[in-house]
C-alpha positions as CSV (number, residue, x, y, z in Angstrom):
1,M,73.1,83.1,146.8
2,F,70.6,84.2,144.2
3,F,71.6,81.4,141.7
4,L,71.6,78.8,144.5
5,S,68.0,79.7,145.7
6,M,66.8,79.9,142.1
7,S,68.3,76.5,141.4
8,T,66.6,75.0,144.4
9,F,63.3,76.5,143.4
10,L,63.6,75.1,139.9
11,L,64.5,71.6,141.2
12,N,61.5,71.6,143.6
13,F,59.2,72.9,140.9
14,A,60.4,70.1,138.5
15,T,59.7,67.4,141.1
16,E,56.2,68.7,141.9
17,I,55.1,68.8,138.2
18,T,55.5,65.1,137.6
19,D,51.8,64.9,136.9
20,I,52.4,66.9,133.8
21,K,52.8,64.7,130.8
22,N,55.2,67.1,129.0
23,I,58.7,65.8,129.6
24,E,60.1,68.6,127.6
25,T,59.2,71.1,130.3
26,I,61.0,69.1,133.0
27,Y,64.0,68.7,130.8
28,T,64.1,72.4,130.1
29,I,64.0,73.2,133.8
30,V,66.8,70.8,134.6
31,L,68.9,72.2,131.7
32,I,68.4,75.8,132.9
33,N,69.5,74.6,136.4
34,K,72.7,73.1,135.0
35,I,73.5,76.2,133.0
36,M,73.0,78.5,136.0
37,L,75.2,76.3,138.2
38,T,77.9,76.3,135.5
39,Y,77.9,80.1,135.1
40,M,77.8,80.5,138.9
41,K,81.0,78.4,139.2
42,R,82.7,80.4,136.5
43,I,81.7,83.7,138.0
44,L,82.9,82.6,141.4
45,I,86.3,81.4,140.0
46,A,86.7,84.6,138.1
47,L,86.0,86.7,141.2
48,V,88.4,84.7,143.4
49,T,91.1,85.0,140.7
50,M,90.6,88.8,140.4
51,V,90.8,89.4,144.1
52,A,93.9,87.2,144.4
53,T,95.6,89.0,141.4
54,L,94.8,92.5,142.6
55,T,96.0,91.7,146.1
56,T,99.3,90.4,144.7
57,M,99.8,93.2,142.3
58,A,99.1,96.0,144.8
59,A,101.8,94.7,147.1
60,D,104.5,94.9,144.4
61,Y,104.5,98.6,143.6
62,N,106.2,101.1,145.9
63,Y,105.9,104.3,143.8
64,L,103.3,106.2,141.8
65,I,105.0,107.8,138.8
66,I,103.3,111.0,137.5
67,G,104.2,111.8,133.9
68,L,103.9,115.4,132.7
69,Q,103.3,116.6,129.2
70,N,106.8,118.1,129.0
71,G,108.2,114.6,129.2
72,T,109.4,114.7,132.8
73,E,108.3,112.3,135.5
74,K,107.9,112.6,139.2
75,A,108.0,109.6,141.6
76,L,105.9,109.7,144.7
77,T,106.0,107.1,147.5
78,A,102.8,104.9,147.2
79,N,102.8,103.9,150.9
80,G,100.5,106.3,152.7
81,L,99.8,108.3,149.5
82,T,96.5,110.3,149.5
83,M,95.3,112.2,146.4
84,T,92.7,114.9,146.0
85,F,91.4,116.6,142.9
86,A,90.2,120.1,143.3
87,D,90.1,123.3,141.3
88,G,91.9,121.8,138.3
89,Y,94.8,120.4,140.4
90,L,95.9,117.0,141.7
91,K,97.3,117.3,145.2
92,A,99.3,114.3,146.3
93,T,100.3,114.0,150.0
94,T,102.9,111.6,151.2
95,G,105.1,111.4,154.3
96,N,107.5,113.8,152.6
97,G,104.9,116.6,152.1
98,T,102.3,117.7,149.5
99,E,102.9,118.2,145.8
100,S,100.4,119.9,143.4
101,F,100.1,119.2,139.7
102,S,97.9,121.1,137.2
103,L,95.6,118.5,135.6
104,S,96.2,120.2,132.2
105,T,99.9,119.2,132.4
106,L,99.4,115.6,133.3
107,S,100.0,113.0,130.6
108,K,100.0,109.7,132.5
109,M,100.2,108.1,136.0
110,Y,101.3,104.5,136.7
111,F,102.7,102.4,139.6
112,S,106.3,101.2,139.6
113,E,108.5,99.1,141.7
114,T,111.4,101.5,141.3
115,E,111.5,105.2,142.0
116,S,112.4,106.4,138.5
117,T,114.9,106.0,135.7
118,G,117.5,107.7,137.8
119,I,117.6,110.7,135.5
120,S,116.9,114.0,137.3
121,E,113.7,115.7,136.4
122,Q,115.1,119.1,137.3
123,M,117.5,121.1,135.2
124,M,119.7,124.1,136.0
125,P,117.5,127.1,137.1
126,A,118.4,129.1,134.0
127,S,117.7,126.3,131.6
128,T,114.2,125.5,130.2
129,L,112.9,122.7,128.0
130,R,109.5,123.0,126.2
131,V,108.0,120.2,124.2
132,D,105.3,121.2,121.6
133,G,104.2,118.2,119.5
134,R,107.4,117.0,117.8
135,T,109.3,120.2,118.5
136,L,111.7,120.6,121.4
137,Q,112.7,124.2,122.4
138,I,115.8,124.5,124.6
139,S,116.8,127.7,126.4
140,A,120.2,127.5,128.2
141,P,122.7,130.0,129.5
142,A,125.3,131.2,127.0
143,G,128.3,128.8,126.9
144,A,126.4,125.8,128.3
145,Q,127.2,122.5,126.6
146,V,123.9,120.9,125.3
147,L,123.7,117.2,124.2
148,I,120.6,115.4,122.9
149,A,120.7,111.6,122.8
150,N,118.0,109.0,122.0
151,A,117.0,106.2,124.4
152,N,119.7,104.0,122.9
153,G,122.4,106.5,123.8
154,M,123.0,107.6,120.2
155,L,124.0,111.3,120.1
156,I,121.5,113.2,118.0
157,D,122.9,116.7,118.5
158,R,125.6,118.6,120.4
159,Y,126.2,122.3,120.6
160,T,127.3,125.2,122.8
161,A,124.3,127.4,123.8
162,A,124.1,131.0,122.8
163,N,121.8,133.6,124.3
164,D,118.8,132.5,122.2
165,A,116.5,129.5,122.3
166,V,117.2,126.6,120.0
167,T,114.3,124.7,118.4
168,K,114.8,121.0,117.3
169,G,112.3,118.9,115.4
170,L,112.5,115.3,116.6
171,R,110.9,112.0,115.7
172,P,108.6,110.4,118.3
173,G,110.5,108.6,121.1
174,I,112.4,109.0,124.4
175,Y,115.3,111.5,124.5
176,I,117.8,112.6,127.0
177,V,118.7,116.3,127.0
178,K,121.9,117.1,128.9
179,I,122.8,120.7,129.7
180,N,126.2,120.9,131.3
181,N,125.9,118.1,134.0
182,Q,122.1,118.1,134.4
183,S,120.1,115.5,132.4
184,T,116.4,115.4,131.7
185,K,114.3,112.7,130.0
186,I,111.7,113.9,127.5
187,H,109.1,112.0,125.5
188,I,108.2,113.2,122.0
189,R,104.9,111.8,120.8
């Protein structure tokens, strides 16, 4: 509206100053008017395109994926999701209940059409994985079969766990750690 009213004012002003001998002034006013109308059209087209794109994009995603620094991901239903941030925690409430995440453990959040990679985020209760930089520390019960594979499925390491924790240095990438029949996806940065 502002551009349209300014444009009308400039055109009226230009027609009223015909008694001025300076044609350059009139030409400048008409040129400013044309430039304003051109930019107004561009801004309007950009806004309509953005609104249409955002509306379309929002309808395609069913899940909010929360990535943690230890490489695990948790999928939450996006429909009816409410999130609050308080006291250093993200609290996400869906129809299935409320989950809390410490803000210091979050690494990323994004929307997805699918729930997850299908790989369980939880391991056996007695097993723990800890990622520290490019180092992976694995604690598993004695006798547990441990496999580490890269995202292409290539086996990186295989061993039978003892009572002590095993530390592995890994290159940046996505890995699958399988302890007995429980798999977890980790991300080494």
